[in-house]
C-alpha positions in Angstrom: 0.0 0.0 0.0 2.8 2.5 0.8 5.3 1.3 -1.9 4.5 4.3 -4.0 5.1 6.7 -1.2 8.5 8.2 -2.0 9.5 8.9 1.7 9.0 5.3 2.8 12.2 3.7 4.2 12.2 0.0 4.9 14.6 -1.1 7.7 14.3 -4.9 7.8 15.3 -7.2 10.6 18.7 -8.5 9.7 17.9 -12.1 10.4 16.5 -14.9 8.2 12.8 -14.1 8.4 13.5 -10.4 8.0 15.6 -11.0 4.9 12.9 -13.3 3.5 10.2 -10.7 4.1 12.4 -8.0 2.5 12.8 -10.2 -0.6 9.0 -10.5 -1.0 8.6 -6.7 -0.5 11.2 -6.0 -3.2 9.6 -8.5 -5.6 6.3 -6.7 -5.1 7.9 -3.3 -5.8 7.2 -2.0 -2.3 10.6 -0.8 -1.2 11.4 2.6 -2.6 14.2 3.2 0.0 16.2 0.6 2.0 18.3 1.1 5.1 20.3 -1.9 6.5 21.6 -2.2 10.0 24.4 -4.4 11.1 24.0 -8.2 11.1 21.3 -9.2 13.6 19.9 -5.6 14.1 16.4 -4.5 13.7 15.3 -0.8 13.4 15.2 -0.3 17.2 18.8 -1.7 17.5 20.0 0.6 14.8 18.3 3.6 16.4 19.8 2.8 19.8 23.3 2.3 18.3 23.4 5.6 16.3 21.1 7.7 18.5 18.2 10.0 17.3 20.3 12.4 15.3 22.3 9.7 13.6 19.2 7.7 12.8 17.6 10.8 11.2 20.8 11.4 9.2 20.8 7.8 7.9 17.2 8.1 6.8 17.7 11.5 5.2 20.7 10.2 3.3 18.7 7.3 2.1 15.9 9.5 0.8 18.3 11.8 -1.0 20.4 9.1 -2.7 
């Protein structure tokens, strides 16, 4: 539903099920922007690791590129 929204950023869980889900989303054309954390991270882990301003910068960089 949101795949056509240009400001959508998908941050998948970096585990087996998360990667499988990401593949299905990409195949369906629903991932306009993608941000990966480190192995085993989910979006909350990434946020905690880089902090609020770092998280915002990562998302902004993904939307610009």
